[in-house]
N, CA, C and O atoms as a printed pandas DataFrame, in Angstrom:
     atom_number atom_name residue_name chain_id  residue_number  x_coord  y_coord  z_coord
0              1         N          MET        A               1   87.182   81.779  100.209
1              2        CA          MET        A               1   87.733   81.660   98.824
2              3         C          MET        A               1   87.503   80.613   98.182
3              4         O          MET        A               1   87.771   79.465   98.537
4              5         N          THR        A               2   86.711   81.154   96.659
5              6        CA          THR        A               2   85.928   79.715   96.332
6              7         C          THR        A               2   87.468   79.399   95.219
7              8         O          THR        A               2   88.272   80.275   94.901
8              9         N          GLU        A               3   87.519   78.327   94.915
9             10        CA          GLU        A               3   88.816   77.370   94.104
10            11         C          GLU        A               3   88.388   77.817   92.523
11            12         O          GLU        A               3   87.215   77.571   92.241
12            13         N          LYS        A               4   89.010   78.291   91.723
13            14        CA          LYS        A               4   88.737   78.553   90.188
14            15         C          LYS        A               4   89.114   76.990   89.519
15            16         O          LYS        A               4   90.077   76.334   89.915
16            17         N          PRO        A               5   88.335   76.608   88.624
17            18        CA          PRO        A               5   88.339   75.384   87.782
18            19         C          PRO        A               5   89.771   75.809   87.007
19            20         O          PRO        A               5   90.126   76.940   86.672
20            21         N          ARG        A               6   90.429   74.616   86.844
21            22        CA          ARG        A               6   91.720   74.597   86.056
22            23         C          ARG        A               6   91.350   74.130   84.781
23            24         O          ARG        A               6   90.545   73.210   84.635
24            25         N          THR        A               7   91.909   74.732   83.833
25            26        CA          THR        A               7   91.832   74.544   82.178
26            27         C          THR        A               7   93.280   74.319   81.564
27            28         O          THR        A               7   93.256   74.212   80.338
28            29         N          ASP        A               8   94.258   74.245   82.020
29            30        CA          ASP        A               8   95.494   73.844   81.517
30            31         C          ASP        A               8   96.308   72.593   81.479
31            32         O          ASP        A               8   97.522   72.464   81.320
32            33         N          GLY        A               9   95.096   71.438   81.713
33            34        CA          GLY        A               9   95.545   69.999   81.523
34            35         C          GLY        A               9   96.164   69.410   82.244
35            36         O          GLY        A               9   96.753   68.344   82.068
36            37         N          GLU        A              10   96.056   70.356   83.556
37            38        CA          GLU        A              10   96.703   69.565   84.535
38            39         C          GLU        A              10   95.230   68.830   85.641
39            40         O          GLU        A              10   94.259   69.539   85.904
40            41         N          ARG        A              11   95.325   67.572   86.079
41            42        CA          ARG        A              11   94.724   66.786   86.979
42            43         C          ARG        A              11   93.811   67.685   88.060
43            44         O          ARG        A              11   94.347   68.326   88.964
44            45         N          LEU        A              12   92.463   67.651   87.861
45            46        CA          LEU        A              12   91.899   68.326   88.985
46            47         C          LEU        A              12   90.506   67.348   89.534
47            48         O          LEU        A              12   90.443   66.150   89.260
48            49         N          THR        A              13   89.810   67.811   90.055
49            50        CA          THR        A              13   88.840   66.905   91.133
50            51         C          THR        A              13   87.584   67.033   90.084
51            52         O          THR        A              13   87.654   67.850   89.166
52            53         N          ALA        A              14   86.593   66.311   90.231
53            54        CA          ALA        A              14   84.923   66.656   89.427
54            55         C          ALA        A              14   84.504   67.567   90.068
55            56         O          ALA        A              14   83.876   68.332   89.335
56            57         N          ALA        A              15   84.538   67.969   91.355
57            58        CA          ALA        A              15   83.961   68.955   91.726
58            59         C          ALA        A              15   84.527   70.323   91.782
59            60         O          ALA        A              15   84.028   71.258   92.408
60            61         N          ARG        A              16   85.946   70.373   90.858
61            62        CA          ARG        A              16   86.390   71.528   90.586
62            63         C          ARG        A              16   86.263   71.892   88.990
63            64         O          ARG        A              16   86.722   72.826   88.332
64            65         N          MET        A              17   85.607   70.982   88.712
65            66        CA          MET        A              17   85.184   71.148   87.117
66            67         C          MET        A              17   84.439   72.485   86.769
67            68         O          MET        A              17   83.846   72.987   87.723
68            69         N          ALA        A              18   84.378   73.027   85.796
69            70        CA          ALA        A              18   83.512   74.137   84.986
70            71         C          ALA        A              18   82.249   73.378   84.684
71            72         O          ALA        A              18   82.137   72.313   84.077
72            73         N          THR        A              19   81.462   74.019   85.143
73            74        CA          THR        A              19   80.097   73.538   84.509
74            75         C          THR        A              19   80.261   73.401   82.874
75            76         O          THR        A              19   80.725   74.392   82.310
76            77         N          GLY        A              20   79.978   72.452   82.201
77            78        CA          GLY        A              20   80.077   72.169   80.542
78            79         C          GLY        A              20   81.511   71.349   80.233
79            80         O          GLY        A              20   81.813   70.607   79.298
80            81         N          GLN        A              21   82.141   71.717   81.211
81            82        CA          GLN        A              21   83.550   70.957   80.911
82            83         C          GLN        A              21   83.672   69.289   80.668
83            84         O          GLN        A              21   82.962   68.566   81.367
84            85         N          SER        A              22   84.415   68.796   79.850
85            86        CA          SER        A              22   84.976   67.425   80.044
86            87         C          SER        A              22   86.140   67.028   80.504
87            88         O          SER        A              22   87.185   67.677   80.555
88            89         N          ALA        A              23   85.903   65.744   80.899
89            90        CA          ALA        A              23   87.585   65.337   81.519
90            91         C          ALA        A              23   87.470   63.803   81.409
91            92         O          ALA        A              23   86.356   63.280   81.383
92            93         N          THR        A              24   88.655   63.037   81.340
93            94        CA          THR        A              24   88.488   61.723   81.862
94            95         C          THR        A              24   88.961   61.382   82.725
95            96         O          THR        A              24   90.168   61.592   82.838
96            97         N          VAL        A              25   88.120   60.566   83.942
97            98        CA          VAL        A              25   88.540   60.053   84.968
98            99         C          VAL        A              25   89.814   59.410   85.273
99           100         O          VAL        A              25   89.929   58.333   84.687
100          101         N          VAL        A              26   90.596   59.663   85.852
101          102        CA          VAL        A              26   92.152   58.895   85.905
102          103         C          VAL        A              26   92.136   58.278   87.223
103          104         O          VAL        A              26   92.757   57.216   87.201
104          105         N          GLU        A              27   91.589   58.599   88.502
105          106        CA          GLU        A              27   91.608   57.734   89.799
106          107         C          GLU        A              27   90.388   58.053   90.525
107          108         O          GLU        A              27   89.817   59.119   90.296
108          109         N          ILE        A              28   90.028   57.394   91.205
109          110        CA          ILE        A              28   89.079   57.380   92.042
110          111         C          ILE        A              28   90.025   57.170   93.607
111          112         O          ILE        A              28   90.613   56.119   93.862
112          113         N          LYS        A              29   90.016   58.341   94.507
113          114        CA          LYS        A              29   90.562   58.582   95.598
114          115         C          LYS        A              29   89.727   58.258   96.902
115          116         O          LYS        A              29   89.194   59.099   97.626
116          117         N          GLY        A              30   89.711   56.937   97.060
117          118        CA          GLY        A              30   88.599   56.663   97.987
118          119         C          GLY        A              30   88.611   55.055   98.671
119          120         O          GLY        A              30   89.394   54.336   98.051
120          121         N          GLY        A              31   88.212   54.654   99.320
121          122        CA          GLY        A              31   87.747   53.175   99.795
122          123         C          GLY        A              31   86.954   52.198   98.830
123          124         O          GLY        A              31   86.164   52.423   97.913
124          125         N          GLN        A              32   87.397   51.172   99.311
125          126        CA          GLN        A              32   86.394   50.099   97.902
126          127         C          GLN        A              32   84.734   50.250   98.036
127          128         O          GLN        A              32   84.030   49.996   97.059
128          129         N          GLY        A              33   84.323   50.552   98.933
129          130        CA          GLY        A              33   82.968   51.214   99.022
130          131         C          GLY        A              33   82.934   52.299   98.147
131          132         O          GLY        A              33   81.936   52.338   97.428
132          133         N          LEU        A              34   83.557   52.978   98.044
133          134        CA          LEU        A              34   83.230   54.329   97.083
134          135         C          LEU        A              34   83.436   54.381   95.672
135          136         O          LEU        A              34   82.994   55.204   94.870
136          137         N          VAL        A              35   84.374   53.109   95.424
137          138        CA          VAL        A              35   85.262   52.757   94.360
138          139         C          VAL        A              35   83.650   52.302   93.422
139          140         O          VAL        A              35   83.079   52.782   92.444
140          141         N          ASN        A              36   83.311   50.865   94.574
141          142        CA          ASN        A              36   82.246   49.968   94.135
142          143         C          ASN        A              36   80.954   50.752   93.874
143          144         O          ASN        A              36   80.047   50.098   93.361
144          145         N          ARG        A              37   80.695   52.176   94.168
145          146        CA          ARG        A              37   79.291   52.824   94.461
146          147         C          ARG        A              37   79.621   53.450   92.940
147          148         O          ARG        A              37   78.896   53.123   92.000
148          149         N          LEU        A              38   80.541   54.197   92.779
149          150        CA          LEU        A              38   80.736   55.213   91.513
150          151         C          LEU        A              38   80.781   53.883   90.289
151          152         O          LEU        A              38   80.303   54.023   89.163
152          153         N          ASP        A              39   81.393   52.715   90.733
153          154        CA          ASP        A              39   81.705   51.943   89.135
154          155         C          ASP        A              39   80.031   51.613   89.060
155          156         O          ASP        A              39   79.485   51.675   87.959
156          157         N          ALA        A              40   79.275   51.278   90.220
157          158        CA          ALA        A              40   77.990   51.227   89.350
158          159         C          ALA        A              40   77.124   52.378   88.992
159          160         O          ALA        A              40   75.927   52.225   88.749
160          161         N          LEU        A              41   77.684   53.460   88.961
161          162        CA          LEU        A              41   77.214   54.719   88.141
162          163         C          LEU        A              41   77.757   54.863   86.938
163          164         O          LEU        A              41   77.374   55.675   86.096
164          165         N          GLY        A              42   78.844   53.930   86.793
165          166        CA          GLY        A              42   79.506   54.350   85.428
166          167         C          GLY        A              42   80.732   54.952   85.415
167          168         O          GLY        A              42   81.502   55.021   84.457
168          169         N          ILE        A              43   80.926   55.514   86.850
169          170        CA          ILE        A              43   82.038   56.489   86.863
170          171         C          ILE        A              43   83.181   55.614   87.272
171          172         O          ILE        A              43   83.180   55.197   88.430
172          173         N          ARG        A              44   84.170   55.280   86.453
173          174        CA          ARG        A              44   85.371   54.745   87.001
174          175         C          ARG        A              44   86.493   54.797   85.932
175          176         O          ARG        A              44   86.118   54.854   84.761
176          177         N          PRO        A              45   87.812   54.784   86.187
177          178        CA          PRO        A              45   88.918   55.044   85.583
178          179         C          PRO        A              45   88.922   54.726   83.834
179          180         O          PRO        A              45   88.594   53.699   83.239
180          181         N          GLY        A              46   89.359   55.859   83.376
181          182        CA          GLY        A              46   89.347   56.024   81.677
182          183         C          GLY        A              46   87.738   56.436   80.957
183          184         O          GLY        A              46   87.530   56.725   79.779
184          185         N          LYS        A              47   86.784   56.356   82.022
185          186        CA          LYS        A              47   85.265   56.847   81.470
186          187         C          LYS        A              47   85.791   58.465   81.161
187          188         O          LYS        A              47   86.851   58.847   81.657
188          189         N          ARG        A              48   84.890   59.453   80.228
189          190        CA          ARG        A              48   84.718   60.539   79.959
190          191         C          ARG        A              48   83.334   60.978   80.802
191          192         O          ARG        A              48   82.274   60.354   80.848
192          193         N          ILE        A              49   83.622   62.051   81.354
193          194        CA          ILE        A              49   82.641   62.698   82.175
194          195         C          ILE        A              49   82.449   64.087   81.661
195          196         O          ILE        A              49   83.349   64.677   81.063
196          197         N          THR        A              50   80.934   64.760   81.962
197          198        CA          THR        A              50   81.076   66.160   81.480
198          199         C          THR        A              50   79.997   66.544   82.982
199          200         O          THR        A              50   78.975   65.988   83.385
200          201         N          LYS        A              51   80.624   67.496   83.413
201          202        CA          LYS        A              51   80.073   68.406   84.663
202          203         C          LYS        A              51   78.752   68.931   83.614
203          204         O          LYS        A              51   78.866   69.468   82.512
204          205         N          VAL        A              52   77.437   68.566   84.385
205          206        CA          VAL        A              52   76.335   69.537   83.868
206          207         C          VAL        A              52   75.960   70.690   84.987
207          208         O          VAL        A              52   75.511   71.786   84.655
208          209         N          SER        A              53   76.159   70.371   86.118
209          210        CA          SER        A              53   75.963   71.369   86.951
210          211         C          SER        A              53   76.130   70.889   88.473
211          212         O          SER        A              53   76.203   69.774   88.991
212          213         N          ALA        A              54   76.163   72.416   89.054
213          214        CA          ALA        A              54   76.460   71.991   90.636
214          215         C          ALA        A              54   75.420   72.962   91.528
215          216         O          ALA        A              54   74.876   74.037   91.272
216          217         N          ALA        A              55   75.406   72.274   92.432
217          218        CA          ALA        A              55   74.623   73.249   93.615
218          219         C          ALA        A              55   75.141   73.987   94.197
219          220         O          ALA        A              55   76.159   73.420   94.592
220          221         N          PHE        A              56   75.124   75.254   94.657
221          222        CA          PHE        A              56   75.589   76.550   95.382
222          223         C          PHE        A              56   75.928   75.779   96.629
223          224         O          PHE        A              56   75.217   74.925   97.159
224          225         N          MET        A              57   76.965   76.143   96.977
225          226        CA          MET        A              57   77.719   75.910   98.629
226          227         C          MET        A              57   77.725   74.266   98.873
227          228         O          MET        A              57   77.006   73.732   99.717
228          229         N          HIS        A              58   78.615   73.565   98.035
229          230        CA          HIS        A              58   78.811   72.165   98.362
230          231         C          HIS        A              58   77.733   71.506   98.172
231          232         O          HIS        A              58   77.549   70.642   99.029
232          233         N          GLY        A              59   76.706   71.605   97.132
233          234        CA          GLY        A              59   75.390   70.765   97.030
234          235         C          GLY        A              59   76.072   69.411   95.754
235          236         O          GLY        A              59   77.236   69.227   95.400
236          237         N          PRO        A              60   75.082   68.840   95.431
237          238        CA          PRO        A              60   75.004   67.818   94.653
238          239         C          PRO        A              60   75.932   68.418   93.371
239          240         O          PRO        A              60   76.101   69.624   93.197
240          241         N          VAL        A              61   76.417   67.525   92.637
241          242        CA          VAL        A              61   77.172   67.662   91.291
242          243         C          VAL        A              61   76.439   66.693   90.474
243          244         O          VAL        A              61   76.145   65.520   90.701
244          245         N          VAL        A              62   76.196   67.509   89.398
245          246        CA          VAL        A              62   75.575   66.034   88.480
246          247         C          VAL        A              62   76.485   66.374   87.266
247          248         O          VAL        A              62   76.789   67.488   86.840
248          249         N          VAL        A              63   76.956   64.765   86.672
249          250        CA          VAL        A              63   77.938   64.512   85.541
250          251         C          VAL        A              63   77.088   63.973   84.426
251          252         O          VAL        A              63   75.938   63.630   84.699
252          253         N          ARG        A              64   77.505   63.873   83.288
253          254        CA          ARG        A              64   77.094   62.633   82.240
254          255         C          ARG        A              64   77.915   62.115   82.145
255          256         O          ARG        A              64   78.992   62.633   81.852
256          257         N          VAL        A              65   77.751   60.923   82.344
257          258        CA          VAL        A              65   78.726   59.860   81.916
258          259         C          VAL        A              65   77.973   58.332   80.965
259          260         O          VAL        A              65   77.244   57.463   81.444
260          261         N          ASP        A              66   78.413   58.438   79.718
261          262        CA          ASP        A              66   77.945   57.933   78.634
262          263         C          ASP        A              66   76.711   58.526   78.595
263          264         O          ASP        A              66   76.849   59.716   78.874
264          265         N          ARG        A              67   75.093   58.129   78.287
265          266        CA          ARG        A              67   74.221   58.887   78.248
266          267         C          ARG        A              67   73.507   59.366   79.473
267          268         O          ARG        A              67   72.589   60.182   79.550
268          269         N          ALA        A              68   73.931   58.896   80.130
269          270        CA          ALA        A              68   73.605   58.981   81.716
270          271         C          ALA        A              68   73.609   60.460   82.361
271          272         O          ALA        A              68   74.683   61.035   82.186
272          273         N          GLU        A              69   72.588   61.238   83.108
273          274        CA          GLU        A              69   73.084   61.745   84.278
274          275         C          GLU        A              69   73.031   61.563   85.492
275          276         O          GLU        A              69   71.941   61.379   86.033
276          277         N          VAL        A              70   74.023   61.571   86.093
277          278        CA          VAL        A              70   73.995   61.224   87.804
278          279         C          VAL        A              70   74.534   62.059   88.434
279          280         O          VAL        A              70   75.554   62.654   88.088
280          281         N          ALA        A              71   73.729   62.263   89.759
281          282        CA          ALA        A              71   73.829   63.516   91.081
282          283         C          ALA        A              71   74.972   62.433   91.926
283          284         O          ALA        A              71   74.823   61.222   92.094
284          285         N          ILE        A              72   76.107   63.271   92.370
285          286        CA          ILE        A              72   76.736   62.431   93.107
286          287         C          ILE        A              72   77.240   63.156   94.579
287          288         O          ILE        A              72   77.689   64.210   94.129
288          289         N          GLY        A              73   77.370   63.206   95.542
289          290        CA          GLY        A              73   77.534   64.341   96.268
290          291         C          GLY        A              73   78.829   65.285   96.083
291          292         O          GLY        A              73   79.732   64.935   95.323
292          293         N          PHE        A              74   78.887   66.516   96.818
293          294        CA          PHE        A              74   80.047   67.079   96.591
294          295         C          PHE        A              74   81.446   66.410   97.175
295          296         O          PHE        A              74   82.540   66.589   96.640
296          297         N          GLY        A              75   81.214   65.554   98.444
297          298        CA          GLY        A              75   82.490   65.048   99.077
298          299         C          GLY        A              75   82.813   63.625   97.735
299          300         O          GLY        A              75   83.969   63.384   97.386
300          301         N          MET        A              76   81.863   63.007   97.273
301          302        CA          MET        A              76   82.476   62.376   96.477
302          303         C          MET        A              76   82.886   62.977   95.107
303          304         O          MET        A              76   83.715   62.305   94.491
304          305         N          ALA        A              77   82.447   64.144   94.505
305          306        CA          ALA        A              77   83.217   64.686   93.402
306          307         C          ALA        A              77   84.454   64.938   93.678
307          308         O          ALA        A              77   85.335   65.069   92.828
308          309         N          ARG        A              78   84.631   65.038   95.103
309          310        CA          ARG        A              78   86.218   65.845   95.350
310          311         C          ARG        A              78   86.990   64.674   95.462
311          312         O          ARG        A              78   88.146   64.849   95.847
312          313         N          LYS        A              79   86.530   63.193   95.150
313          314        CA          LYS        A              79   87.652   62.056   95.585
314          315         C          LYS        A              79   87.899   61.826   93.909
315          316         O          LYS        A              79   88.788   60.992   93.739
316          317         N          ILE        A              80   87.443   62.255   92.869
317          318        CA          ILE        A              80   87.337   62.091   91.554
318          319         C          ILE        A              80   88.434   62.899   90.977
319          320         O          ILE        A              80   88.429   64.109   90.750
320          321         N          ALA        A              81   89.600   61.828   90.729
321          322        CA          ALA        A              81   90.544   62.839   89.973
322          323         C          ALA        A              81   90.394   62.324   88.668
323          324         O          ALA        A              81   90.123   61.215   88.209
324          325         N          VAL        A              82   90.772   63.994   87.960
325          326        CA          VAL        A              82   90.249   63.717   86.125
326          327         C          VAL        A              82   91.319   64.295   85.392
327          328         O          VAL        A              82   92.095   65.060   85.964
328          329         N          GLN        A              83   91.437   64.038   84.286
329          330        CA          GLN        A              83   92.293   65.021   83.113
330          331         C          GLN        A              83   91.610   65.839   81.971
331          332         O          GLN        A              83   91.294   65.356   80.883
332          333         N          PRO        A              84   91.393   67.324   82.406
333          334        CA          PRO        A              84   90.362   67.633   81.431
334          335         C          PRO        A              84   90.816   67.600   80.048
335          336         O          PRO        A              84   92.009   67.821   79.840
336          337         N          ASP        A              85   89.928   67.321   78.940
337          338        CA          ASP        A              85   89.937   67.167   77.423
338          339         C          ASP        A              85   90.532   68.638   77.019
339          340         O          ASP        A              85   90.701   68.932   75.836
């Protein structure tokens, strides 16, 4: 069963965002290594991201942060809590 993206203003994860949807990062739910890795990519709490694309069946998720597009693994995307715009 596939999860449908929520657009009602509730928190969700970057993995569950719809393609083209924008949101603000609220929290990174992971260890310091993950937090540091995402910070190096520009993904940190308070930043606005837009989901560009996602591969079928839990493949990489491409997000736009600032003016850069970065690909992150599905597992990493599941640990990024966001608040949709």
